[in-house]
Each structure stands twice: as C-alpha cells, then as structure tokens.
C-alpha positions in Angstrom: -78.7 143.0 -128.4 -78.8 145.5 -125.6 -75.4 147.0 -124.5 -75.4 148.4 -120.9 -73.2 151.0 -119.2 -73.4 151.6 -115.5 -71.7 153.5 -112.7 -72.6 154.4 -109.1 -75.5 156.7 -110.0 -76.6 156.1 -113.6 -77.2 153.3 -116.0 -77.5 153.5 -119.8 -78.8 151.1 -122.4 -77.7 151.1 -126.1 -78.9 149.2 -129.1 -76.9 147.6 -131.9 -79.7 148.8 -134.1 -78.7 152.3 -135.1 -76.2 152.4 -132.3 -78.9 154.3 -130.5 -79.0 155.4 -126.8 -82.3 153.9 -125.7 -82.3 154.6 -121.9 -80.5 156.8 -119.4 -81.8 156.2 -115.9 -80.9 157.5 -112.5 -80.3 154.8 -109.9 -81.0 157.3 -107.1 -84.4 158.6 -108.3 -85.4 156.0 -110.8 -86.0 158.8 -113.3 -85.8 157.9 -117.0 -84.5 160.7 -119.1 -84.4 159.3 -122.7 -87.7 159.4 -124.6 -89.5 156.1 -124.5 -90.1 155.9 -128.3 -93.8 155.7 -127.9 -94.8 155.2 -131.6 -98.1 157.1 -131.0 -95.9 160.2 -131.1 -92.4 159.3 -132.4 -91.0 155.8 -132.4 -87.3 156.6 -131.9 -85.1 157.4 -128.9 -81.9 159.2 -130.1 -81.1 158.3 -133.7 -77.9 159.1 -135.5 -78.2 161.2 -138.6 -75.8 160.1 -141.3 -74.8 160.7 -144.1 -77.4 163.5 -144.3 -79.1 165.6 -141.7 -82.7 166.4 -142.7 -84.0 166.0 -146.2 -82.6 166.2 -149.6 -85.0 167.6 -152.2 -87.5 164.9 -153.3 -85.4 162.4 -151.4 -82.9 162.5 -154.2 -79.5 164.0 -154.8 -77.0 164.1 -157.6 -73.3 163.5 -157.8 -71.9 164.3 -161.3 -74.5 162.8 -163.6 -75.9 160.1 -161.3 -78.9 160.4 -159.1 -79.2 158.6 -155.8 -82.3 158.1 -153.5 -81.9 158.8 -149.8 -84.7 159.3 -147.3 -84.7 161.9 -144.5 -81.7 161.7 -142.0 -80.0 159.0 -144.0 -79.6 155.3 -143.4 -77.3 154.9 -140.3 -80.2 155.0 -137.8 -81.8 151.9 -139.4 -78.7 149.8 -139.8 -77.1 147.2 -137.5 -73.8 148.3 -136.0 -71.1 146.0 -134.8 -70.1 146.3 -131.1 -66.4 146.8 -131.4 -65.6 147.4 -127.7 -67.6 147.3 -124.5 -66.7 147.9 -120.9 -68.7 148.9 -117.9 -68.5 152.6 -118.7 -67.7 152.6 -122.5 -69.0 151.1 -125.7 -67.9 151.5 -129.3 -70.2 150.7 -132.3 -69.0 150.5 -135.8 -70.7 150.7 -139.2 -68.8 150.0 -142.4 -69.9 150.7 -146.0 -71.4 147.7 -147.9 -73.0 147.1 -151.3 -76.4 148.3 -149.9 -75.0 151.6 -148.7 -73.2 152.2 -152.0 -76.5 152.1 -153.8 -77.7 155.0 -151.7 -74.4 156.8 -151.0 -71.4 156.1 -153.3 -68.7 156.5 -150.7 -66.7 154.0 -148.7 -66.6 154.9 -145.0 -66.3 153.7 -141.4 -68.5 155.3 -138.8 -67.8 154.7 -135.2 -70.1 155.9 -132.3 -68.4 156.0 -128.9 -70.4 156.3 -125.7 -68.7 157.0 -122.4 -70.6 157.2 -119.1 -68.8 159.3 -116.5 -70.5 160.5 -113.3 -73.8 162.0 -114.5 -72.7 162.6 -118.1 -72.8 160.5 -121.3 -70.3 161.6 -123.9 -71.2 160.7 -127.5 -68.5 160.8 -130.1 -69.0 160.4 -133.8 -65.9 159.3 -135.8 -66.1 159.1 -139.6 -63.1 157.7 -141.6 -62.7 158.0 -145.3 -61.6 154.5 -146.5 -62.4 155.3 -150.2 -59.9 156.3 -152.9 -61.5 159.7 -153.3 -62.8 162.5 -151.2 -66.1 161.8 -149.4 -68.9 164.3 -148.6 -71.5 164.0 -145.8 -73.4 165.5 -142.9 -73.8 164.1 -139.4 -75.9 164.9 -136.4 -77.6 163.8 -133.2 -81.3 163.6 -132.5 -81.7 162.7 -128.8 -85.2 162.9 -127.4 -85.9 163.5 -123.7 -88.9 162.7 -121.7 -90.8 165.9 -120.9 -91.9 165.6 -118.2 -89.3 163.2 -116.9 -90.7 159.8 -116.1 -90.1 158.9 -112.5 -91.0 159.6 -108.9 -90.1 163.3 -108.9 -92.3 164.0 -111.9 -95.2 162.1 -110.4 -94.9 163.8 -107.1 -94.7 167.3 -108.6 -97.5 166.6 -111.2 -95.4 168.1 -114.0 -96.7 168.9 -117.4 -94.9 169.7 -120.7 -95.7 173.4 -120.3 -94.0 173.4 -116.9 -90.6 173.0 -118.7 -88.4 175.5 -120.3 -85.2 175.6 -122.4 -82.3 177.5 -120.9 -79.5 178.6 -123.2 -76.0 178.9 -121.7 -75.8 182.5 -122.8 -78.3 185.2 -123.7 -79.0 184.9 -127.4 -80.3 187.2 -130.1 -81.1 185.0 -133.0 -83.7 184.0 -135.5 -84.8 180.5 -136.7 -84.2 179.2 -140.2 -87.7 178.6 -141.6 -88.8 175.2 -143.1 -91.2 174.9 -146.0 -94.0 172.4 -146.2 -91.6 169.8 -147.7 -89.2 170.2 -144.7 -86.6 172.0 -146.8 -84.9 175.2 -145.7 -86.0 178.6 -147.0 -83.6 181.6 -147.2 -85.8 183.4 -144.7 -85.4 183.5 -140.9 -88.1 184.3 -138.3 -87.4 186.4 -135.2 -86.9 184.1 -132.2 -84.9 185.3 -129.3 -83.8 188.8 -128.4 -81.2 189.1 -125.6 -82.8 186.1 -123.8 -81.7 182.7 -122.6 -85.1 181.3 -121.7 -87.6 179.6 -124.0 -90.8 178.3 -122.4 -92.2 175.1 -123.9 -95.7 174.9 -125.3 -97.6 172.8 -127.8 -97.8 175.6 -130.3 -94.0 176.2 -130.2 -93.3 173.4 -132.7 -96.4 173.8 -134.8 -94.3 174.8 -137.8 -91.8 172.0 -137.3 -88.2 172.0 -135.9 -86.6 175.2 -134.7 -83.2 175.4 -136.4 -80.6 177.6 -134.8 -77.3 178.6 -136.3 -74.0 179.8 -134.8 -75.2 180.2 -131.3 -73.0 181.9 -128.7 -74.1 179.1 -126.3 -72.3 175.8 -126.3 -75.0 174.1 -124.2 -78.8 174.0 -123.8 -80.6 172.7 -120.7 -84.1 171.4 -120.2 -85.4 172.5 -116.8 -88.6 173.2 -114.8 -89.4 175.3 -111.8 -90.9 172.6 -109.6 -87.9 170.4 -108.9 -84.1 170.3 -109.5 -84.0 167.8 -112.4 -82.3 169.0 -115.6 -80.9 167.7 -118.8 -78.0 169.6 -120.4 -76.8 169.0 -123.9 -73.4 170.4 -124.6 -72.3 170.8 -128.3 -69.2 172.9 -128.6 -68.1 173.2 -132.2 -71.5 172.2 -133.7 -72.7 174.9 -136.1 -76.4 174.0 -135.9 -78.8 173.0 -133.2 -82.4 171.8 -133.8 -85.2 171.9 -131.2 -88.1 169.7 -132.0 -91.2 167.9 -130.7 -94.5 166.8 -132.1 -97.1 169.6 -131.8 -99.9 167.2 -130.7 -99.1 167.2 -127.0 -96.2 164.8 -127.3 -94.4 164.4 -123.9 -90.8 164.8 -125.2 -88.4 167.3 -126.6 -85.3 166.8 -128.8 -82.1 168.9 -128.6 -80.1 168.1 -131.7 -76.5 169.2 -132.5 -75.8 169.0 -136.2 -73.0 169.3 -138.7 -75.2 170.0 -141.7 -78.9 170.5 -142.5 -81.6 169.8 -145.0 -81.4 171.1 -148.5 -82.4 174.7 -149.2 -85.5 174.8 -151.3 -83.7 176.5 -154.1 -80.7 174.1 -154.2 -80.4 172.0 -157.3 -76.6 171.5 -157.3 -74.3 168.6 -156.9 -74.3 166.9 -153.5 -70.6 167.9 -153.2 -71.6 171.5 -153.4 -74.2 171.3 -150.6 -74.0 174.2 -148.2 -72.5 173.4 -144.8 -71.7 169.8 -145.9 -68.5 168.2 -144.8 -65.6 167.0 -147.0 -63.2 164.4 -145.9 -60.0 163.5 -147.8 -58.7 160.0 -148.5 -57.5 158.3 -145.3 -58.6 161.2 -143.0 -61.0 161.1 -140.1 -63.6 163.5 -138.8 -64.6 163.5 -135.1 -67.1 165.4 -133.0 -68.5 165.0 -129.5 -71.6 166.1 -127.7 -72.6 165.2 -124.2 -75.8 164.7 -122.1 -75.5 165.7 -118.4 -78.2 165.0 -115.9 -78.8 167.2 -112.9 -80.8 166.0 -109.9 
C-alpha cells in the first residue's frame, strides 16, 4: 500500500514495507528528489536502520550466553508496518515485536515512524518504546538516498552530472572519518578528511573505500547542492552523534546522507551486545525519540 502526503508545493509517497519514504516530488518543477531504487546500483530508497546500524561482527551478536543472528542494518527495513494514522500532511507507521523478531532480537518493543510534510520539509521522527519487562538495547538510524543529479526538468536543462554536485556543511569542519575494514566493521583509526572547510566535492572515487562516517560534527545540517541551478536538499540532524555519507563507487547517480544513533561493531569488539559502544539503553516503559528532516530548496 502506498501512503501519500501532499501540500501546495510537494507530494510524498511512503510504503508500508519498511515504512520507507519512496518519493518526494516538487509539484512546481516536477523534480524527484528521493533515489529511485534502481537495483542496478542500490535497490532501496530511504530505509530505516533498526535495531542495529551497520554490521555486527560475522552478522552475530551475544547477549549473556546466547548468540543471535542479525544481518546488516537490522530487520525493520524489511518488515511490514501498520499505518496507525494518516492525514493529508501526516502519517504514522507502527512496528511491534513478534515471535519472528524475538528470534533475532530478544527484546519487546514498539517502533513508530512519523512523517510530517510542512511547506518544503519532511520531518521524520523515530519513536521507540520499551514494552518489555527489562531494559532494552538498540541503535537506530536513517539511510535516505537522493537523486544526484536530481531527476526533473532543471537537471535535464542544465545537463548536470554527479560531479557537478557538492556537499555543504552548515559550519566549517575540521574532522576525520572513521575507517571501515574490508568486512565493513569500524577500525580504531581515522583518516584526515576536512580541515577548516565546509565544502566536499562529489566524485566517483570519494566512496571507493565505502561510507564516510563522521562523528560529533559542529554542523547540524548538511546540504546537497550544485553550481548550475538553485536546487538543494538539506538534511538536518540535530542531536544525532553520527552521520554517514555514502554512494556506490561505480558511477551511481545518488548520494545518501544518513543521521545515526549508533554504528557498526568495532573490529576488535567481542563483548556483550549490551556493552556495545554508542548503543542506546531504554528502561522499562520508557520511550526514545529523535527527529531528522529533509528540506528542499528550489
């Protein structure tokens, strides 16, 4: 089932499968901003990462003496959500634990994903509630992909290419990137990345080593822009400790800007899942909530 949101200038489409944002289109320019999920490159639009972000080592993790199997980014993105509420500018999706999730993740939870379309912005809120009789542990993150170049009349008229785009940070940043090993686990090393700069030019080779993982930025927003027209996509992520930037290195015409609470395992981590660095802990009956937003400029 496709859930639609619409206002005077934009329309959005959402899927019950994964509660995923599948389209964000301008009614004024006909520009499509969300990645088309072309499976030749990457067959998703904007998946939700829960209850892990990234990979656990060997796709396994341990709680006490029991080992569980869980693939990269968790299971929420592949599950059917219930549409709990839907209005012209708002939709609420709900996912509740079941016997299948307990086999992979031994905690009882309710996950709500709330979308609100206002003017040229989509606010995306994740709400996790602990409905278990014990503390629960998790990570959660967003993985929205954006067409690059944007698909629409402006892109066609300006003959834009991937390399015509750049990432603009809200503030000048001096930071490194957390390095990934060949198994997509984090190393303890960082590589120099930005020095007193807020501009990152896009190129195919930029993502040759995988995702660029940034921690504790001064910026609370990142924009995707180009020099040939006024279109822009801004992802705001105040409060999120990590942001990932990613695309396929084989000329894929998209880029992801990903706010995260959590990350993949470190390559030297062999501990209990409850001891995972930067993981979240939620007490019985408590709720965790975070919001990021996507704003379109034209």
